[in-house]
C-alpha positions in Angstrom: 85.2 135.7 102.1 88.2 133.6 100.8 87.4 132.1 97.4 89.1 129.4 95.4 88.4 129.0 91.6 88.8 125.4 90.3 88.4 125.0 86.5 90.5 123.4 83.9 89.7 126.1 81.3 91.9 129.2 81.6 89.3 131.4 80.0 86.7 130.3 82.4 89.0 131.0 85.3 89.7 134.5 83.8 86.0 135.3 83.5 85.3 134.3 87.1 88.4 136.3 88.3 87.1 139.4 86.5 83.6 139.0 87.9 84.9 138.5 91.4 86.9 141.7 91.2 83.6 143.6 91.1 82.2 141.9 94.2 82.8 143.5 97.6 84.2 141.5 100.5 85.7 138.8 98.4 89.4 137.6 98.4 90.5 135.3 95.6 93.1 133.1 97.3 93.8 130.5 94.6 93.1 129.4 91.0 93.6 125.8 90.1 92.8 123.5 87.2 91.6 120.2 88.8 89.8 118.7 91.8 93.0 117.5 93.5 94.6 120.9 93.4 91.3 122.4 94.7 91.4 120.2 97.8 95.0 121.3 98.5 94.1 125.0 97.9 91.2 124.8 100.3 93.3 123.1 103.0 96.2 125.6 102.6 94.0 128.8 102.5 91.1 127.7 104.7 88.8 128.8 101.9 85.2 129.8 102.6 83.9 129.2 99.1 85.0 127.1 96.1 83.7 128.0 92.6 84.0 124.5 91.2 83.8 123.2 87.6 82.4 119.6 87.3 84.1 118.1 84.3 87.8 118.2 85.2 90.6 115.7 84.7 91.4 113.3 87.5 89.2 114.0 90.5 86.2 115.8 89.0 84.1 118.5 90.7 81.5 116.2 92.2 84.0 114.0 93.9 86.0 117.0 95.1 82.8 118.3 96.7 82.3 115.1 98.6 85.8 115.4 100.0 85.2 119.1 100.9 82.1 118.1 102.8 84.4 116.4 105.4 86.6 119.5 105.9 86.5 121.4 109.1 85.4 124.1 108.7 83.5 123.1 105.6 83.7 125.5 102.6 80.7 126.4 100.6 80.6 124.9 97.1 79.2 126.6 94.0 79.3 124.6 90.8 80.1 126.5 87.6 79.6 124.3 84.5 78.7 124.5 80.8 76.0 121.9 81.2 72.8 121.9 83.3 72.5 118.1 83.2 74.5 117.8 86.4 72.2 120.0 88.5 70.6 117.1 90.6 74.0 115.5 91.3 75.4 118.9 92.3 72.7 119.5 94.9 73.0 115.9 96.1 76.7 116.9 96.7 75.4 119.7 99.0 76.3 122.6 96.7 74.8 126.0 97.8 74.3 127.0 94.1 74.8 125.9 90.6 75.8 128.3 87.8 75.7 127.6 84.1 78.5 129.1 81.9 78.9 131.8 80.8 78.3 133.0 84.4 76.3 136.2 84.6 77.3 138.8 87.1 73.9 138.9 88.9 73.9 135.1 89.3 77.4 135.1 90.7 76.3 137.8 93.2 73.3 135.7 94.3 75.6 132.7 94.7 78.0 134.7 96.8 75.2 135.8 99.1 74.1 132.1 99.5 77.6 131.2 100.3 77.8 133.9 102.9 74.6 132.7 104.5 76.0 129.1 104.5 79.3 130.2 106.2 77.4 132.1 108.9 75.3 129.0 109.6 78.4 126.8 109.5 80.3 128.9 111.9 77.4 128.8 114.4 76.4 125.2 114.0 79.6 123.4 112.8 80.2 121.4 109.7 77.4 119.4 108.1 77.3 115.7 107.5 77.5 113.9 104.2 74.2 112.1 104.4 73.1 113.5 101.0 76.3 112.4 99.2 75.1 109.2 97.7 77.9 108.2 95.4 81.0 106.5 96.8 84.3 108.3 96.5 87.2 106.9 94.6 89.8 108.3 97.1 90.1 108.8 100.9 91.5 112.1 102.0 94.1 112.4 104.7 95.1 115.9 106.0 98.7 116.2 106.9 99.8 119.4 108.6 97.9 121.7 106.2 98.5 119.5 103.1 96.5 116.5 101.8 97.2 113.0 100.7 94.6 111.3 98.5 94.5 107.5 98.9 92.9 105.5 96.0 90.2 103.3 97.4 91.5 100.3 95.4 94.8 100.6 97.2 93.3 100.3 100.7 93.9 97.0 102.5 92.0 97.6 105.7 90.6 100.3 107.9 91.1 100.3 111.7 89.5 102.6 114.2 91.8 104.2 116.7 90.3 106.7 119.2 88.7 109.5 117.1 90.6 108.6 114.0 90.6 105.7 111.4 94.0 104.4 110.3 94.0 103.6 106.6 96.4 100.8 105.8 97.2 101.0 102.1 99.7 100.0 99.4 101.9 103.0 100.2 101.8 102.9 104.0 99.4 104.2 106.7 97.5 107.5 107.2 95.0 108.8 109.6 91.6 110.2 108.5 89.0 112.0 110.6 86.1 109.8 109.6 84.1 107.2 111.5 84.4 103.5 110.7 80.6 103.4 110.6 80.3 106.1 107.9 83.0 104.4 105.8 81.2 101.1 106.1 78.0 102.7 104.9 79.7 104.4 102.0 81.9 101.5 100.9 79.9 98.5 102.1 80.3 96.7 98.8 84.1 97.0 98.9 84.8 96.5 102.6 83.5 94.1 105.2 83.6 94.3 109.0 85.6 91.7 110.8 85.7 93.4 114.2 84.0 96.4 115.8 87.1 98.4 115.1 88.2 97.0 111.7 87.0 96.8 108.1 88.9 94.8 105.5 88.9 95.1 101.7 87.0 92.0 100.4 89.4 91.4 97.6 92.3 91.2 100.1 90.8 88.3 102.0 92.6 85.0 101.2 92.1 82.8 104.3 90.5 82.4 107.7 92.6 80.7 110.4 91.8 79.5 114.0 94.7 79.5 116.4 95.3 77.0 119.2 93.4 79.3 121.6 90.3 79.2 119.4 90.7 82.7 118.1 89.8 83.3 114.5 92.0 85.5 112.2 91.7 86.8 108.7 94.7 86.5 106.4 95.0 89.4 103.9 96.9 89.2 100.6 99.2 92.2 101.3 99.2 92.4 105.1 101.9 90.5 107.0 100.1 89.9 110.3 96.6 88.2 110.4 93.8 90.3 111.8 91.5 89.2 114.6 87.9 88.4 113.6 85.3 88.9 116.4 82.9 86.1 117.2 79.9 87.9 115.8 81.7 88.4 112.5 83.1 84.9 111.9 80.1 83.6 110.0 80.1 86.4 107.4 83.8 86.2 107.0 83.6 82.4 106.3 80.8 83.1 103.9 83.0 85.6 102.1 85.7 83.0 101.8 83.3 80.5 100.3 82.3 83.1 97.6 85.9 83.8 96.5 
């Protein structure tokens, strides 16, 4: 079982490394200090398990877990934290276990067994969904030939479905993500609105609605050169959004 340790405290990483050395069938493939690096390490090493701290700089452990839930194959997540106040949030983030520091050897062993059970089920049934992940993410995660690009949600202009991918049009360019437009609409419904069956736009980007000489309606976005087509069924809600600006 390939394991990644993610903790911003060197002493905590050292303790976990020492405890893992006594566990059979475990390979420590990476140690990192934040959630962003944890995502990169999991993508690079195809990790089976992440021992994940919660309170870390930048992308914290809970958000990292929400991104990991979309990985294929999906790694098991075990949270390791100094506080027990996050337990409910951890299990909402589909963690297989929750360890309170200082981690005891017997608890780590039990967590590893749960992770093994999870990976066996994962390999037979495929990756799970994210229905239990209630909090919206602050970034979208694009996988690029074994590496990752994290796109801040506030930089996204619009999202457009294209075959089995969604193209994220953002302040720094375009990226493909392997998520459905429907799931993104459900997660980020307050930030994005549907203007077409294959397109969601950022509400704060909408500046104008135009009708061309053929009667087609288009949405004009603040940072997008070409207007985007609005389907007939979405025209009313887009006009209402304009009125509320």
